[in-house]
C-alpha positions in Angstrom: 43.9 -7.2 17.6 42.3 -4.3 19.3 43.8 -3.6 22.7 41.9 -2.0 25.6 43.3 0.7 27.8 45.4 -1.1 30.3 46.4 -3.8 27.9 47.5 -1.2 25.5 49.5 0.5 28.2 51.0 -2.7 29.5 51.6 -3.5 25.8 51.3 -7.2 25.4 53.0 -6.5 22.1 56.1 -5.7 24.2 55.9 -8.0 26.9 54.0 -6.7 26.3 63.9 17.9 34.7 63.1 21.1 33.0 62.8 22.3 29.4 63.9 20.2 26.5 66.2 22.0 24.1 65.0 25.5 23.4 61.3 24.6 23.3 59.2 26.3 25.9 56.5 24.3 27.5 53.8 26.7 26.4 54.7 26.8 22.8 53.1 24.9 19.9 55.4 25.0 16.8 54.8 24.7 13.1 57.2 21.8 12.5 59.3 21.2 9.4 58.6 18.5 6.8 59.5 14.9 7.1 62.7 15.2 5.1 64.5 16.9 8.0 65.5 13.7 9.8 67.8 13.7 12.7 71.2 12.0 12.3 71.2 8.5 13.7 73.3 8.5 17.0 75.6 5.7 18.0 76.5 4.4 21.4 80.0 5.8 21.0 78.9 9.4 20.9 75.6 9.0 22.7 75.7 7.4 26.2 71.9 7.2 26.2 71.6 5.1 23.0 72.3 1.7 24.6 69.3 2.2 27.0 67.1 3.5 24.2 68.1 0.5 22.1 67.1 -1.7 25.1 63.8 0.2 25.3 63.2 -0.5 21.6 63.9 -4.2 22.1 61.4 -4.3 25.0 58.9 -3.1 22.4 59.9 -5.2 19.3 61.3 -8.3 21.0 64.6 -8.3 19.2 65.7 -11.0 16.8 63.3 -13.9 16.2 62.6 -16.6 13.6 59.7 -15.4 11.4 59.4 -19.0 10.0 58.4 -20.3 13.5 54.5 -20.7 13.3 54.0 -19.0 16.6 56.1 -16.0 15.7 54.5 -15.9 12.2 51.1 -15.7 13.8 52.1 -12.9 16.1 53.8 -11.1 13.3 50.7 -11.5 11.1 48.4 -10.2 13.8 50.6 -7.1 14.3 50.9 -6.6 10.5 47.1 -7.0 10.0 46.1 -4.5 12.7 48.7 -1.9 11.8 47.9 -2.2 8.1 44.2 -1.8 8.8 44.7 1.3 10.8 47.1 2.7 8.3 44.6 2.2 5.4 41.8 3.8 7.4 43.9 6.8 8.4 42.5 10.1 7.0 45.2 12.0 5.2 43.0 14.6 3.6 43.5 18.4 3.8 41.4 19.9 6.5 40.9 16.7 8.5 39.8 17.0 12.1 40.9 13.5 13.1 43.2 10.7 12.0 40.3 8.2 12.1 36.6 8.9 11.6 35.7 7.0 14.7 38.1 9.1 16.8 36.8 12.5 15.8 37.5 15.2 16.7 41.2 14.6 17.6 41.1 17.6 19.9 39.0 15.6 22.4 41.1 13.9 25.1 39.4 10.5 24.7 40.0 10.7 20.9 43.6 11.7 20.8 44.1 9.4 23.8 43.0 6.5 21.6 44.8 7.8 18.5 48.3 7.6 20.0 48.1 3.9 20.7 47.1 3.2 17.1 50.1 5.2 15.8 52.3 3.2 18.2 51.0 0.0 16.7 51.8 1.3 13.2 55.2 2.4 14.4 55.8 -1.0 16.0 55.0 -2.7 12.6 57.4 -0.3 10.9 60.2 -1.1 13.4 59.7 -4.9 13.5 61.3 -6.9 10.8 59.1 -9.0 8.6 55.9 -7.0 8.3 54.6 -5.4 5.2 55.3 -2.0 6.7 58.9 -2.7 7.9 61.2 0.3 7.2 58.9 1.8 4.6 59.6 5.5 4.0 56.0 6.3 3.2 54.9 4.7 6.5 57.5 6.7 8.3 56.3 10.0 6.7 52.7 9.2 7.6 53.7 8.6 11.2 55.7 11.8 11.3 52.9 13.9 9.9 50.2 12.2 12.0 52.2 12.8 15.2 52.4 16.5 14.2 48.7 16.6 13.6 47.8 15.3 17.0 50.3 17.6 18.6 48.8 20.6 16.8 45.1 20.0 17.3 45.1 17.9 20.5 48.0 17.1 22.8 50.3 20.1 23.4 51.7 22.0 26.3 49.4 25.0 26.3 46.3 23.0 26.7 44.5 22.6 30.0 43.4 19.1 31.1 39.7 18.3 30.6 37.8 15.0 30.7 39.5 12.0 32.0 42.9 12.9 33.4 44.3 9.4 32.5 44.4 10.3 28.8 46.6 13.3 29.5 48.9 11.9 32.1 49.3 8.2 31.3 47.6 6.9 28.2 48.7 9.5 25.6 52.2 10.1 27.0 53.0 6.5 27.3 52.0 5.7 23.7 53.8 8.8 22.5 57.0 8.0 24.2 57.0 4.5 23.0 56.5 5.7 19.5 59.3 8.2 19.8 61.6 5.4 21.0 60.8 3.4 17.9 61.2 6.4 15.5 64.0 8.2 17.3 66.6 7.9 14.6 64.3 9.2 12.0 62.2 11.7 13.9 63.0 15.4 13.2 64.7 16.9 16.2 62.2 19.7 16.4 59.3 17.2 16.5 60.9 15.2 19.3 61.6 18.3 21.3 57.9 19.4 21.0 56.6 16.0 22.1 59.1 15.8 25.0 57.9 19.3 26.1 54.3 18.1 26.0 55.0 15.1 28.1 57.1 17.2 30.5 54.1 19.5 30.9 51.6 16.8 31.8 54.0 14.2 33.4 56.8 16.3 35.0 57.4 13.5 37.6 56.0 10.2 38.8 55.1 11.7 42.2 52.0 13.9 41.7 48.8 14.1 39.8 49.4 17.1 37.5 45.8 18.3 37.5 45.6 17.8 41.3 49.2 18.7 42.6 48.3 17.9 46.2 47.5 14.3 45.2 50.4 11.8 45.5 50.4 9.1 42.9 50.3 5.5 44.2 50.4 1.9 43.0 49.9 1.3 39.3 49.6 5.0 38.4 53.0 5.7 40.0 54.6 2.8 38.1 53.1 4.0 34.8 54.4 7.5 35.3 57.9 6.4 36.4 58.2 4.5 33.1 57.0 7.5 31.1 59.4 9.9 32.8 62.3 7.4 32.3 61.6 7.2 28.5 61.3 11.0 28.4 64.6 11.4 30.2 66.4 8.9 27.9 65.0 10.6 24.7 65.9 14.0 26.1 69.4 12.8 27.0 68.8 14.1 30.5 70.2 11.8 33.2 68.5 13.8 36.0 65.1 13.1 34.6 65.9 9.4 34.3 67.0 9.4 38.0 63.8 11.2 38.8 61.9 8.2 37.3 63.9 5.7 39.2 63.5 7.5 42.5 59.8 7.7 41.8 59.5 3.9 42.3 60.8 4.4 45.8 59.1 7.7 46.4 62.3 9.5 47.4 60.5 12.8 47.2 58.2 11.9 50.1 60.5 9.7 52.1 59.2 6.4 50.8 55.6 7.1 51.9 54.2 5.8 48.5 57.1 3.6 47.6 56.2 0.6 45.3 58.8 -1.4 47.3 57.0 -1.2 50.6 54.0 -2.9 52.1 51.1 -0.6 52.9 48.7 -1.0 55.8 46.0 1.2 54.2 45.1 2.7 50.9 46.8 1.7 47.6 49.5 -0.9 47.1 50.7 -4.3 48.1 49.9 -5.6 51.6 51.9 -8.1 53.5 49.1 -10.7 53.3 49.2 -10.5 49.4 46.3 -8.1 49.0 46.5 -5.4 46.4 44.3 -2.3 46.5 43.9 0.6 44.1 41.5 3.5 44.1 41.6 3.4 47.9 39.2 0.5 48.4 39.1 -1.8 45.3 40.6 -5.3 45.2 42.6 -4.9 42.0 45.5 -7.4 41.8 44.5 -8.6 38.3 44.6 -5.2 36.6 46.2 -2.3 38.4 48.4 -4.7 40.4 49.5 -6.3 37.1 50.2 -2.9 35.6 52.4 -2.0 38.6 54.2 -5.3 38.3 54.8 -4.8 34.6 55.7 -1.1 34.8 58.1 -1.5 37.7 59.6 -4.7 36.3 60.1 -3.1 32.9 61.8 -0.1 34.4 64.1 -2.2 36.5 65.1 -4.2 33.4 65.5 -1.1 31.3 67.9 0.6 33.7 69.8 -2.5 34.8 73.5 -1.9 34.4 73.2 1.8 33.9 74.1 4.6 36.3 70.4 4.9 37.1 69.9 1.2 38.0 67.3 0.5 40.7 69.2 -0.3 43.9 66.5 0.1 46.5 67.1 -2.8 48.9 63.4 -3.2 49.5 62.8 -4.3 45.9 62.2 -7.7 47.4 58.7 -6.6 48.2 58.0 -6.6 44.5 59.5 -10.0 44.1 57.6 -11.4 47.1 54.4 -10.0 45.6 54.7 -12.5 42.7 54.2 -15.4 45.1 51.9 -13.7 47.7 49.7 -11.6 45.4 49.7 -13.0 41.9 50.3 -16.7 42.0 47.2 -17.5 44.2 44.8 -15.6 41.8 46.2 -17.1 38.5 44.6 -20.4 37.6 46.2 -22.1 34.6 47.3 -18.7 33.4 43.9 -16.9 33.6 43.3 -14.1 36.0 40.5 -14.6 38.5 37.7 -12.1 37.9 37.3 -11.4 41.6 40.4 -9.2 41.5 39.8 -7.6 38.1 37.4 -4.9 39.2 35.5 -3.1 36.4 37.8 -4.7 33.8 35.4 -7.7 33.8 33.1 -5.6 31.6 35.7 -5.1 28.8 35.0 -7.3 25.8 38.6 -7.3 24.7 40.1 -7.9 28.1 38.8 -11.2 29.4 40.4 -13.2 32.1 42.7 -15.0 29.7 44.1 -11.8 28.3 44.7 -10.2 31.7 46.2 -13.4 32.9 48.5 -13.7 29.9 49.7 -10.1 30.5 50.5 -10.8 34.1 52.3 -14.1 33.2 54.4 -12.1 30.7 55.3 -9.6 33.4 56.3 -12.4 35.7 58.5 -14.0 33.1 60.1 -10.7 32.3 60.8 -10.0 35.9 62.3 -13.5 36.3 65.0 -12.6 33.7 66.7 -10.2 36.1 65.5 -11.4 39.5 67.8 -13.2 41.9 67.4 -16.9 42.9 65.4 -18.6 44.1 62.7 -16.3 42.9 63.7 -16.6 39.2 63.8 -20.4 39.0 60.5 -20.7 40.9 58.7 -18.3 38.7 59.9 -19.9 35.5 58.7 -23.2 36.7 55.3 -21.9 37.7 54.9 -19.9 34.5 55.7 -23.0 32.4 53.0 -24.9 34.2 50.5 -22.1 33.6 51.3 -21.9 29.9 51.3 -25.6 29.2 48.1 -26.4 31.0 46.0 -23.8 29.3 45.1 -25.5 26.0 41.7 -23.8 25.6 43.1 -20.4 25.0 46.9 -20.9 24.4 49.2 -18.2 25.8 51.2 -18.0 22.6 48.1 -16.6 20.8 47.5 -13.9 23.4 50.8 -12.1 23.5 53.1 -10.2 21.2 56.5 -11.0 19.9 58.6 -9.9 23.0 56.6 -12.0 25.5 56.4 -14.8 23.0 60.2 -14.9 22.6 60.6 -15.2 26.4 57.9 -17.9 26.5 59.5 -19.9 23.7 62.8 -19.9 25.5 61.1 -21.0 28.7 59.2 -23.9 27.1 62.3 -25.3 25.4 64.6 -25.0 28.4 65.3 -28.6 29.7 66.2 -27.1 33.1 62.8 -25.7 33.7 60.2 -28.2 34.8 56.5 -27.1 34.9 55.2 -26.7 38.4 51.9 -28.3 39.5 48.9 -26.2 40.3 49.2 -24.3 43.5 47.1 -25.7 46.4 46.2 -24.1 49.7 43.8 -21.6 51.4 44.5 -17.9 51.1 42.7 -15.2 53.1 43.4 -11.7 51.7 42.0 -9.9 54.7 43.2 -6.5 53.5 41.1 -6.7 50.3 38.1 -8.9 51.5 39.0 -11.8 49.2 39.4 -15.5 49.9 40.9 -18.1 47.5 40.7 -21.8 48.1 42.8 -24.0 45.8 42.8 -27.8 45.3 44.6 -29.9 42.7 41.8 -29.9 40.2 39.8 -26.7 41.0 39.8 -23.4 42.8 37.2 -21.1 44.3 37.4 -17.4 44.8 35.1 -15.6 47.2 34.5 -11.8 46.7 33.4 -10.0 49.9 33.0 -6.4 50.7 32.7 -4.1 53.7 32.9 -0.5 54.8 36.7 -0.9 54.1 36.6 -2.6 50.7 34.2 -1.7 47.9 31.5 -4.1 46.7 32.2 -2.8 43.2 33.8 -0.1 41.1 31.9 1.4 38.1 32.4 4.5 36.1 33.5 6.0 32.8 30.7 3.9 31.3 32.2 0.6 32.6 30.8 -2.2 34.7 27.2 -1.1 34.6 25.7 -4.2 36.2 28.2 -4.8 39.0 25.6 -4.5 41.8 26.2 -7.9 43.4 29.7 -8.8 42.5 31.1 -8.1 46.0 28.2 -9.6 47.9 29.7 -13.0 48.4 30.0 -14.1 44.8 31.7 -17.4 44.4 33.9 -18.1 41.3 34.4 -21.8 40.7 37.4 -22.6 38.4 37.7 -26.0 36.9 40.7 -27.3 35.1 38.5 -29.0 32.6 36.6 -25.8 31.6 38.8 -22.7 31.8 36.1 -20.6 30.0 33.4 -20.6 32.6 33.8 -16.8 33.1 35.8 -15.9 30.0 33.3 -17.1 27.5 30.8 -14.2 27.3 29.8 -14.8 30.9 29.3 -11.2 31.9 27.1 -10.0 29.0 24.8 -13.1 29.2 24.6 -14.1 32.9 21.6 -12.9 34.9 23.2 -10.2 37.0 20.7 -10.7 39.7 21.7 -14.4 40.1 25.5 -14.5 40.6 26.7 -17.6 42.4 27.0 -17.3 46.2 24.9 -14.1 46.5 21.7 -13.4 48.4 19.7 -10.7 46.7 16.6 -8.7 46.8 15.1 -9.1 43.3 14.2 -5.4 42.9 15.0 -3.9 39.4 18.3 -2.0 39.4 19.4 0.9 37.2 22.7 1.0 35.4 25.6 2.4 37.4 28.7 4.2 36.4 27.3 5.7 33.2 28.9 9.1 33.9 32.5 10.4 33.8 34.9 9.4 36.5 34.9 6.2 38.6 33.0 5.5 41.8 32.7 2.8 44.3 30.1 1.5 46.6 31.1 0.4 50.1 28.4 -1.3 52.2 27.9 -0.5 55.9 28.9 -4.0 57.3 32.1 -4.5 59.2 32.3 -8.3 59.0 34.0 -9.6 55.8 36.8 -12.1 55.9 37.9 -15.1 57.9 40.6 -17.4 59.1 43.0 -19.9 57.6 44.3 -23.0 59.3 47.6 -24.6 58.2 47.2 -23.2 54.6 44.7 -26.1 54.0 41.3 -25.2 55.7 39.4 -22.0 56.1 36.3 -20.3 57.2 34.9 -16.9 56.1 31.8 -14.8 56.8 30.1 -11.7 55.6 27.2 -9.7 57.1 25.0 -8.6 54.2 23.5 -5.2 54.5 22.0 -4.7 51.1 22.2 -1.5 49.1 18.8 0.2 48.8 16.9 -2.6 50.4 16.0 -3.7 53.9 17.6 -7.1 53.2 19.9 -8.4 55.9 21.7 -11.7 56.1 24.5 -13.6 57.8 26.6 -15.6 55.4 29.4 -18.1 56.1 31.6 -20.4 54.1 33.7 -23.3 55.2 36.5 -24.6 53.0 37.6 -28.3 53.2 39.7 -30.7 51.1 37.1 -31.6 48.6 34.1 -29.4 49.5 32.9 -25.9 50.3 30.0 -25.5 52.7 27.9 -22.4 52.5 25.5 -21.3 55.2 23.0 -18.5 55.4 21.0 -17.4 58.4 18.8 -14.6 59.7 17.8 -13.7 56.2 15.2 -10.9 56.6 13.6 -8.3 54.5 10.4 -6.2 54.6 10.1 -4.6 51.1 7.5 -6.9 49.7 9.9 -8.5 47.2 11.2 -12.0 46.7 14.7 -12.8 48.1 16.9 -15.4 46.6 20.2 -17.1 47.3 22.1 -18.4 44.3 23.8 -21.7 44.6 25.0 -22.0 41.1 24.6 -20.2 37.7 26.9 -22.1 35.4 27.9 -21.0 32.0 27.2 -24.0 29.7 28.5 -22.1 26.7 26.7 -21.7 23.3 25.3 -25.2 23.0 25.9 -27.1 26.3 23.4 -29.7 27.4 25.1 -31.5 30.3 23.0 -33.8 32.5 21.5 -32.3 35.6 20.5 -35.0 38.1 18.5 -34.4 41.3 18.7 -37.2 43.9 20.0 -39.4 41.1 17.1 -38.7 38.6 18.0 -37.0 35.3 16.1 -33.8 34.7 14.9 -32.5 31.4 17.4 -30.9 29.0 14.9 -28.5 27.4 15.9 -24.8 27.4 13.4 -22.9 29.6 12.8 -25.9 31.9 12.4 -25.1 35.5 11.3 -26.9 38.6 10.9 -26.6 42.4 13.1 -29.3 43.9 11.1 -29.8 47.1 13.0 -32.0 49.6 16.0 -32.4 47.3 19.0 -33.9 49.0 21.5 -33.4 46.3 22.0 -32.4 42.7 24.8 -33.0 40.1 25.7 -31.0 37.0 27.8 -33.0 34.5 31.2 -31.6 34.0 31.0 -29.3 37.0 30.3 -31.2 40.2 27.9 -31.9 43.0 25.6 -29.8 45.2 24.3 -31.2 48.5 21.5 -29.7 50.5 22.2 -31.0 54.0 20.0 -31.1 57.0 20.6 -28.2 59.3 18.9 -26.4 62.2 15.8 -24.6 60.8 15.7 -26.5 57.5 12.1 -27.5 57.8 11.0 -23.9 57.8 13.5 -22.6 55.3 13.5 -22.0 51.6 12.7 -24.0 48.5 15.5 -25.1 46.1 14.7 -24.3 42.5 16.4 -25.1 39.2 16.4 -23.6 35.7 17.9 -24.2 32.3 17.8 -21.1 30.0 19.4 -19.4 27.1 20.3 -15.8 27.7 21.2 -13.2 25.1 23.0 -10.0 25.7 25.7 -7.7 24.4 28.9 -6.3 25.8 27.6 -2.8 25.1 25.0 -3.3 27.7 27.8 -3.6 30.3 30.4 -1.1 28.9 29.9 2.1 27.0 33.4 3.4 27.8 35.1 5.8 25.4 38.0 3.5 24.7 36.7 0.2 26.2 33.1 0.1 25.1 31.7 -3.2 24.0 30.0 -4.2 20.7 26.3 -4.3 20.2 26.6 -7.8 18.6 24.2 -10.2 20.4 25.8 -13.2 22.1 23.9 -16.1 23.5 24.9 -18.6 26.2 23.2 -21.4 28.1 23.0 -21.5 31.9 22.0 -24.0 34.5 20.9 -22.3 37.7 20.2 -23.6 41.2 18.8 -21.2 43.9 17.0 -21.0 47.1 13.7 -19.1 46.9 13.3 -17.5 50.3 9.9 -16.0 49.4 8.5 -12.5 49.8 9.8 -10.5 52.7 11.3 -13.4 54.5 11.9 -13.4 58.3 14.9 -15.3 59.7 15.2 -17.6 56.6 18.2 -19.8 56.2 20.0 -22.0 53.7 22.7 -24.6 53.6 24.5 -26.2 50.6 27.7 -27.9 49.9 29.7 -27.5 46.7 31.6 -30.7 45.6 33.7 -29.4 42.6 34.6 -32.1 40.1 32.7 -34.8 42.0 30.8 -37.5 40.0 27.1 -38.0 40.4 27.8 -41.3 42.2 30.3 -39.6 44.6 27.8 -36.8 45.2 25.1 -39.3 46.2 27.5 -41.1 48.4 28.6 -37.9 50.1 25.0 -37.0 50.8 24.2 -40.3 52.4 27.5 -40.6 54.4 27.2 -37.0 55.7 30.9 -36.5 56.4 30.2 -32.9 57.3 27.5 -31.9 59.8 26.0 -28.4 60.2 26.0 -27.8 63.9 24.5 -24.4 64.0 23.1 -21.9 61.5 21.5 -18.9 63.3 22.1 -15.3 64.3 24.5 -16.3 67.0 26.8 -18.8 65.3 27.2 -20.7 62.1 29.3 -23.9 62.5 30.2 -27.2 60.8 32.1 -30.3 61.9 34.1 -32.4 59.4 34.6 -35.6 61.4 37.1 -37.3 59.1 39.3 -34.2 59.1 38.9 -33.7 62.9 37.8 -30.2 62.1 35.4 -27.9 64.0 34.9 -24.5 62.3 32.6 -21.7 63.4 31.8 -18.1 62.8 30.4 -16.4 65.9 28.3 -13.3 65.3 28.1 -12.7 69.1 29.3 -14.4 72.2 28.3 -18.0 72.2 29.1 -21.7 72.2 28.7 -24.6 69.8 29.9 -28.2 70.4 31.9 -27.2 73.4 33.7 -24.3 71.5 33.1 -21.0 73.2 33.9 -17.4 72.1 33.7 -14.3 74.1 32.7 -12.2 71.0 32.4 -12.1 67.3 35.1 -14.3 65.7 36.0 -16.9 63.1 37.5 -20.0 64.7 38.9 -23.3 63.4 40.0 -26.1 65.6 41.5 -29.3 64.2 42.4 -32.4 66.3 45.0 -34.5 64.6 47.6 -37.1 65.4 50.2 -34.6 66.6 47.9 -32.5 68.7 45.4 -29.6 68.2 45.7 -26.7 65.7 43.8 -23.5 66.3 43.2 -20.4 64.2 41.3 -17.3 65.3 40.4 -14.1 63.4 38.2 -11.1 64.0 37.0 -10.2 60.5 34.8 -7.5 61.9 37.8 -5.8 63.4 35.8 -4.7 66.4 37.4 -6.4 69.4 40.7 -5.9 71.2 40.9 -9.3 72.9 39.0 -12.5 72.4 38.7 -15.4 74.8 38.3 -18.8 73.3 37.6 -22.0 75.2 38.4 -25.2 73.4 36.3 -28.5 73.5 39.4 -30.7 74.0 42.1 -31.1 76.6 45.6 -29.6 76.1 48.7 -30.4 78.0 51.2 -27.9 76.6 51.8 -25.3 73.9 54.0 -26.4 71.0 53.9 -23.0 69.2 51.8 -19.9 69.4 51.8 -16.5 67.8 52.9 -13.7 70.0 49.3 -12.5 70.1 48.0 -15.8 71.6 48.2 -16.8 75.2 47.2 -20.3 76.2 46.1 -21.8 79.6 46.3 -25.6 79.1 44.0 -28.0 80.8 40.9 -30.1 80.3 39.1 -27.0 78.9 42.0 -24.9 77.7 41.5 -21.2 77.3 43.1 -19.0 74.6 43.4 -15.3 75.0 43.9 -13.7 71.6 44.9 -10.1 71.1 43.1 -9.3 67.8 43.1 -5.5 68.1 45.0 -3.8 65.3 45.5 -7.1 63.4 43.2 -6.0 60.6 41.3 -9.3 60.5 44.3 -11.6 60.1 44.6 -15.1 61.5 46.2 -15.8 64.9 47.3 -19.4 65.3 48.6 -21.9 67.9 49.8 -25.5 67.8 48.9 -27.4 71.0 49.6 -30.9 72.4 
């Protein structure tokens, strides 16, 4: 199996300080032949060997039963890939590369991809049961190949060029792993040369070597800490190993960039569960996972040694499993809303990144204290057992597989049910709403959080992924986004978005990565009791006059989406996408509108004038409720189509570029056509995930939710059965007796025990908000310190929202 950049680094196969010797950092040596092997050290005379042996076991997985079908399959996959690369390796005199497709090896992106291939061959050599295991000819090939790369490509007297990542993370990590695997058979002079190279480009985990003033953060710091630790162990230098451990806590800078501390800006884990990398990108699913895996592996590697991680704040990492990762994993797959530009990688779909994260969590559970460990094992077992479409055991290598097999056969570990609840990640402009059978992720953006990241040839069509895209996950179809969605979906019609239909040029085709942050301030919302929620985003379109006010309301069995003040003046059609569902290669599910079955022909389209509801078999229902302004608003349209694309059209990256092979998928699309240059257009629709056609029709006629307002002042709904009134105010105003002194998201729920209230300022513009409730209150049962309540027939709440970064403020009243 071919592994992409971060997967290779995280190494699903595994669970995926000065000069060294007498070798000067600026010297490139002519190294001796492969017969000059170093003597194999023992633990008795080498105090570093036990930890190197542990590092090797982290790579190979230790003892396993090759007769077990799951292990046999993983072993076979490793053997096949390593053998293929070994056979294709160029051993000719005068070669300029190890592989023809990675030529010349002097280029950073080419030697940066060559080292991981050698690591795979070394892993097959070191793992019992492959056709390459312990073969002398394979060892000699590895030794001479490493020398070749060192001579022509990666050595201490070179200056960084191209992508820094290949010099400071990708190449050194694969090289150090390979040296761990070959250490007992690697000539001492060779090892010294490679350690000197890594010391040159990764002297510590704290700084970017090619920009010494830039402090490393998040995943990059975790990556480098692990590289430095392996270098220290291989060099038998305890001070370097300690430097790696201290890098996790950022001892050098007094903990400013510690991986065990919540941040309030920039990269890292936030207290609300958000994870940001590259300054403004919601990246829990890739960079966050790399951090979790790297830090967790280093903690496990050094446990019990004199360099063991003892930072008392390590609980921040443990808490991140529950706060940051569990909400965005659905039956083991990682939600695309937090995978950034990785969604464009053909060989890193949501199931792969999810499996990698699950493996990191299970690994961390092995050494974490209770009750963390027991809870994670239970949750992980539930994830693994529920995903039958893309089984976990087929996605990971032997070490992760061994841990999973132990988990699945442990009678003390019972699989946890799916997580439910409402999660507002205010610090990364993401919202996740989870119910027993489904989940919906909402991707927002603002001047704080990027609408997208693109670069190094990746994510070329990401224009609208942060403009309110809704990702609906259904437990009965876990491949809606993983089955070639990104190369085949119409990138102008992503669910939940409102778009100007102007043609767009590819983005991110050059070197380096870049982000786009829109000008709006409002993006986010409030949560009530972990069960209900409301969110809003002001859309200020890129390169267009399009403006819109968008809001979402999250209920037990429904999500209500409202749009208002949709205005543009560019002479182009504006659309809001209700749904664009991947029906896979040959899907023809029934689409019913107001109970009538629509044609199944590909290419069929229709204007659904006056439609009250629609239903897509296997997905759920869509209701188009009455709302203020509906008579003058937009037309609902429907389309069935087959779309063909290639991964190469999305990703031309040096080491992640997709194939040119055409792939075709079918789609069912529902959207509002707002017409050309609309003025104050609006929309309202309700998603009923998993509902039957009958239930959708009943919901439409019963109208359990009413749209109370949908304009430039306030967007609001009332769910009578739940006793819920929810609103987003764009300016001071009132609706149904609820009044706000300024822009705010407010939820009020009357229930048997009293009244629950939640208030947030997702625009982060106010210091204080005054909220008047539409119901009487006698006393305060509980309130956040930021909330002051004056009870009475029209109670008034004063909420100090300044400095709270858009988070919710709550009160329980009676």
